[in-house]
N, CA, C and O atoms as CSV, one atom per row, in Angstrom:
chain,resi,resn,atom,element,x,y,z
A,1,MET,N,N,40.534,83.405,124.754
A,1,MET,CA,C,40.853,84.343,125.809
A,1,MET,C,C,42.101,85.110,125.399
A,1,MET,O,O,43.071,84.534,124.907
A,2,ASN,N,N,42.058,86.399,125.608
A,2,ASN,CA,C,43.174,87.259,125.251
A,2,ASN,C,C,43.912,87.667,126.521
A,2,ASN,O,O,43.422,88.487,127.297
A,3,SER,N,N,45.087,87.093,126.724
A,3,SER,CA,C,45.901,87.423,127.888
A,3,SER,C,C,47.365,87.321,127.507
A,3,SER,O,O,47.744,86.493,126.679
A,4,SER,N,N,48.181,88.160,128.108
A,4,SER,CA,C,49.610,88.136,127.796
A,4,SER,C,C,50.341,87.007,128.518
A,4,SER,O,O,51.488,86.709,128.182
A,5,TRP,N,N,49.697,86.368,129.512
A,5,TRP,CA,C,50.395,85.278,130.196
A,5,TRP,C,C,49.500,84.137,130.645
A,5,TRP,O,O,50.018,83.079,131.003
A,6,ILE,N,N,48.181,84.297,130.645
A,6,ILE,CA,C,47.276,83.212,131.031
A,6,ILE,C,C,46.745,82.541,129.765
A,6,ILE,O,O,46.118,83.181,128.921
A,7,LYS,N,N,47.007,81.247,129.653
A,7,LYS,CA,C,46.519,80.481,128.508
A,7,LYS,C,C,45.074,80.057,128.738
A,7,LYS,O,O,44.229,80.186,127.852
A,8,SER,N,N,44.797,79.544,129.949
A,8,SER,CA,C,43.444,79.108,130.278
A,8,SER,C,C,43.283,79.072,131.789
A,8,SER,O,O,44.257,79.144,132.539
A,9,TYR,N,N,42.039,78.959,132.214
A,9,TYR,CA,C,41.755,78.814,133.638
A,9,TYR,C,C,40.461,78.026,133.781
A,9,TYR,O,O,39.648,77.958,132.859
A,10,GLU,N,N,40.291,77.436,134.954
A,10,GLU,CA,C,39.070,76.681,135.241
A,10,GLU,C,C,38.788,76.787,136.732
A,10,GLU,O,O,39.686,76.639,137.561
A,11,TYR,N,N,37.543,77.042,137.053
A,11,TYR,CA,C,37.137,77.108,138.448
A,11,TYR,C,C,36.228,75.926,138.747
A,11,TYR,O,O,35.297,75.652,137.989
A,12,ASP,N,N,36.490,75.222,139.848
A,12,ASP,CA,C,35.683,74.085,140.284
A,12,ASP,C,C,34.963,74.481,141.561
A,12,ASP,O,O,35.577,74.560,142.626
A,13,SER,N,N,33.666,74.728,141.459
A,13,SER,CA,C,32.905,75.179,142.625
A,13,SER,C,C,32.781,74.101,143.693
A,13,SER,O,O,32.565,74.423,144.861
A,14,ALA,N,N,32.912,72.831,143.322
A,14,ALA,CA,C,32.817,71.744,144.301
A,14,ALA,C,C,34.026,71.717,145.235
A,14,ALA,O,O,33.896,71.390,146.414
A,15,THR,N,N,35.205,72.062,144.705
A,15,THR,CA,C,36.422,72.016,145.519
A,15,THR,C,C,36.917,73.403,145.925
A,15,THR,O,O,37.683,73.535,146.880
A,16,GLY,N,N,36.479,74.439,145.201
A,16,GLY,CA,C,36.981,75.793,145.448
A,16,GLY,C,C,38.337,76.040,144.823
A,16,GLY,O,O,38.990,77.040,145.124
A,17,ASN,N,N,38.767,75.134,143.952
A,17,ASN,CA,C,40.061,75.300,143.289
A,17,ASN,C,C,39.906,76.111,142.015
A,17,ASN,O,O,38.985,75.887,141.229
A,18,LEU,N,N,40.812,77.048,141.821
A,18,LEU,CA,C,40.890,77.812,140.591
A,18,LEU,C,C,42.240,77.493,139.966
A,18,LEU,O,O,43.286,77.860,140.500
A,19,ASP,N,N,42.207,76.807,138.830
A,19,ASP,CA,C,43.412,76.366,138.141
A,19,ASP,C,C,43.720,77.311,136.994
A,19,ASP,O,O,42.835,77.659,136.212
A,20,ILE,N,N,44.972,77.725,136.896
A,20,ILE,CA,C,45.436,78.592,135.825
A,20,ILE,C,C,46.578,77.897,135.111
A,20,ILE,O,O,47.497,77.378,135.745
A,21,GLU,N,N,46.514,77.890,133.774
A,21,GLU,CA,C,47.627,77.423,132.957
A,21,GLU,C,C,48.214,78.643,132.265
A,21,GLU,O,O,47.495,79.408,131.622
A,22,THR,N,N,49.525,78.822,132.398
A,22,THR,CA,C,50.172,79.980,131.787
A,22,THR,C,C,50.624,79.632,130.366
A,22,THR,O,O,50.709,78.462,129.992
A,23,LEU,N,N,50.905,80.656,129.602
A,23,LEU,CA,C,51.414,80.445,128.251
A,23,LEU,C,C,52.761,79.737,128.264
A,23,LEU,O,O,53.125,79.079,127.289
A,24,ALA,N,N,53.503,79.864,129.359
A,24,ALA,CA,C,54.798,79.189,129.500
A,24,ALA,C,C,54.643,77.718,129.882
A,24,ALA,O,O,55.632,76.989,129.952
A,25,GLY,N,N,53.401,77.277,130.130
A,25,GLY,CA,C,53.154,75.877,130.466
A,25,GLY,C,C,53.114,75.579,131.949
A,25,GLY,O,O,53.010,74.414,132.333
A,26,ASN,N,N,53.191,76.588,132.792
A,26,ASN,CA,C,53.106,76.382,134.240
A,26,ASN,C,C,51.653,76.236,134.668
A,26,ASN,O,O,50.744,76.758,134.024
A,27,GLN,N,N,51.454,75.523,135.756
A,27,GLN,CA,C,50.137,75.337,136.342
A,27,GLN,C,C,50.127,75.977,137.727
A,27,GLN,O,O,51.043,75.760,138.521
A,28,ILE,N,N,49.100,76.759,138.014
A,28,ILE,CA,C,48.926,77.358,139.334
A,28,ILE,C,C,47.529,76.981,139.806
A,28,ILE,O,O,46.553,77.161,139.078
A,29,THR,N,N,47.434,76.459,141.022
A,29,THR,CA,C,46.133,76.125,141.592
A,29,THR,C,C,45.946,76.900,142.879
A,29,THR,O,O,46.693,76.719,143.841
A,30,TYR,N,N,44.944,77.763,142.892
A,30,TYR,CA,C,44.543,78.492,144.092
A,30,TYR,C,C,43.453,77.689,144.778
A,30,TYR,O,O,42.531,77.198,144.127
A,31,GLY,N,N,43.560,77.554,146.103
A,31,GLY,CA,C,42.589,76.776,146.857
A,31,GLY,C,C,41.671,77.642,147.692
A,31,GLY,O,O,41.992,78.785,148.017
A,32,ASP,N,N,40.522,77.081,148.035
A,32,ASP,CA,C,39.523,77.743,148.889
A,32,ASP,C,C,39.064,79.082,148.316
A,32,ASP,O,O,38.850,80.042,149.057
A,33,VAL,N,N,38.916,79.138,147.000
A,33,VAL,CA,C,38.450,80.352,146.337
A,33,VAL,C,C,36.923,80.339,146.348
A,33,VAL,O,O,36.323,79.379,145.865
A,34,PRO,N,N,36.285,81.364,146.878
A,34,PRO,CA,C,34.823,81.407,146.894
A,34,PRO,C,C,34.250,81.429,145.470
A,34,PRO,O,O,34.877,81.933,144.539
A,35,GLU,N,N,33.071,80.882,145.332
A,35,GLU,CA,C,32.421,80.833,144.023
A,35,GLU,C,C,32.241,82.233,143.431
A,35,GLU,O,O,32.341,82.418,142.218
A,36,SER,N,N,31.977,83.208,144.292
A,36,SER,CA,C,31.800,84.577,143.790
A,36,SER,C,C,33.069,85.092,143.112
A,36,SER,O,O,32.993,85.839,142.137
A,37,VAL,N,N,34.232,84.695,143.624
A,37,VAL,CA,C,35.504,85.108,143.029
A,37,VAL,C,C,35.741,84.350,141.722
A,37,VAL,O,O,36.211,84.932,140.745
A,38,GLY,N,N,35.421,83.068,141.701
A,38,GLY,CA,C,35.528,82.296,140.466
A,38,GLY,C,C,34.652,82.880,139.372
A,38,GLY,O,O,35.068,82.975,138.217
A,39,ASN,N,N,33.438,83.271,139.737
A,39,ASN,CA,C,32.526,83.885,138.768
A,39,ASN,C,C,33.035,85.252,138.324
A,39,ASN,O,O,32.906,85.616,137.155
A,40,ALA,N,N,33.612,86.003,139.250
A,40,ALA,CA,C,34.134,87.327,138.912
A,40,ALA,C,C,35.294,87.211,137.927
A,40,ALA,O,O,35.443,88.062,137.051
A,41,MET,N,N,36.113,86.172,138.057
A,41,MET,CA,C,37.209,86.005,137.097
A,41,MET,C,C,36.648,85.745,135.710
A,41,MET,O,O,37.170,86.250,134.716
A,42,ALA,N,N,35.591,84.962,135.644
A,42,ALA,CA,C,34.968,84.679,134.343
A,42,ALA,C,C,34.473,85.958,133.684
A,42,ALA,O,O,34.495,86.075,132.458
A,43,GLU,N,N,34.033,86.904,134.477
A,43,GLU,CA,C,33.480,88.155,133.961
A,43,GLU,C,C,34.539,89.240,133.730
A,43,GLU,O,O,34.269,90.242,133.068
A,44,ALA,N,N,35.728,89.039,134.271
A,44,ALA,CA,C,36.778,90.066,134.187
A,44,ALA,C,C,37.243,90.276,132.752
A,44,ALA,O,O,37.461,89.315,132.014
A,45,ASP,N,N,37.391,91.526,132.367
A,45,ASP,CA,C,37.904,91.848,131.035
A,45,ASP,C,C,39.361,91.439,130.896
A,45,ASP,O,O,39.775,90.947,129.846
A,46,SER,N,N,40.142,91.642,131.953
A,46,SER,CA,C,41.549,91.275,131.944
A,46,SER,C,C,41.779,90.203,133.006
A,46,SER,O,O,41.728,90.482,134.204
A,47,LYS,N,N,42.031,88.982,132.559
A,47,LYS,CA,C,42.255,87.874,133.501
A,47,LYS,C,C,43.544,88.093,134.288
A,47,LYS,O,O,43.599,87.796,135.482
A,48,GLY,N,N,44.576,88.609,133.630
A,48,GLY,CA,C,45.839,88.860,134.318
A,48,GLY,C,C,45.717,89.923,135.389
A,48,GLY,O,O,46.253,89.769,136.486
A,49,GLU,N,N,45.012,91.003,135.076
A,49,GLU,CA,C,44.793,92.057,136.069
A,49,GLU,C,C,43.962,91.538,137.234
A,49,GLU,O,O,44.234,91.863,138.390
A,50,PHE,N,N,42.947,90.732,136.930
A,50,PHE,CA,C,42.130,90.148,137.990
A,50,PHE,C,C,43.007,89.273,138.882
A,50,PHE,O,O,42.920,89.349,140.108
A,51,HIS,N,N,43.839,88.454,138.277
A,51,HIS,CA,C,44.748,87.607,139.049
A,51,HIS,C,C,45.597,88.453,139.991
A,51,HIS,O,O,45.720,88.149,141.178
A,52,ASN,N,N,46.175,89.510,139.448
A,52,ASN,CA,C,47.090,90.330,140.246
A,52,ASN,C,C,46.397,91.063,141.386
A,52,ASN,O,O,46.996,91.258,142.443
A,53,THR,N,N,45.157,91.471,141.195
A,53,THR,CA,C,44.471,92.257,142.221
A,53,THR,C,C,43.592,91.427,143.155
A,53,THR,O,O,43.395,91.800,144.311
A,54,GLU,N,N,43.067,90.315,142.669
A,54,GLU,CA,C,42.089,89.563,143.462
A,54,GLU,C,C,42.565,88.198,143.952
A,54,GLU,O,O,42.001,87.665,144.908
A,55,LEU,N,N,43.578,87.624,143.329
A,55,LEU,CA,C,44.042,86.291,143.719
A,55,LEU,C,C,45.411,86.318,144.379
A,55,LEU,O,O,45.593,85.761,145.462
A,56,ARG,N,N,46.374,86.962,143.732
A,56,ARG,CA,C,47.744,86.985,144.242
A,56,ARG,C,C,47.764,87.578,145.646
A,56,ARG,O,O,47.285,88.687,145.877
A,57,GLY,N,N,48.331,86.812,146.579
A,57,GLY,CA,C,48.458,87.273,147.952
A,57,GLY,C,C,47.195,87.117,148.778
A,57,GLY,O,O,47.210,87.379,149.981
A,58,GLN,N,N,46.104,86.694,148.156
A,58,GLN,CA,C,44.831,86.544,148.869
A,58,GLN,C,C,44.518,85.082,149.211
A,58,GLN,O,O,43.840,84.801,150.199
A,59,TYR,N,N,45.015,84.164,148.393
A,59,TYR,CA,C,44.684,82.740,148.545
A,59,TYR,C,C,45.951,81.909,148.478
A,59,TYR,O,O,46.909,82.272,147.796
A,60,ASP,N,N,45.949,80.790,149.193
A,60,ASP,CA,C,47.067,79.863,149.116
A,60,ASP,C,C,47.072,79.221,147.729
A,60,ASP,O,O,46.022,79.039,147.112
A,61,TYR,N,N,48.261,78.883,147.255
A,61,TYR,CA,C,48.353,78.268,145.939
A,61,TYR,C,C,49.502,77.268,145.897
A,61,TYR,O,O,50.407,77.294,146.731
A,62,VAL,N,N,49.440,76.399,144.918
A,62,VAL,CA,C,50.549,75.507,144.571
A,62,VAL,C,C,50.842,75.740,143.097
A,62,VAL,O,O,49.944,76.020,142.303
A,63,SER,N,N,52.106,75.620,142.753
A,63,SER,CA,C,52.533,75.851,141.380
A,63,SER,C,C,53.449,74.728,140.954
A,63,SER,O,O,54.250,74.229,141.744
A,64,ASN,N,N,53.327,74.338,139.715
A,64,ASN,CA,C,54.242,73.304,139.182
A,64,ASN,C,C,54.576,73.602,137.749
A,64,ASN,O,O,55.328,72.855,137.122
């Protein structure tokens, strides 16, 4: 995956959690993400842009 700040991501359709690992080693978990959004992230050309427009401010998250 080619991203300036996202190292990897994983969507779990059973829980609705979308987990993102950043290149800096941080973990972000968005909760209650619909499967359609998880699938759309997989198809997005830019994962960072998708995050900024479709996830940030739209879903609750925890970060560590």
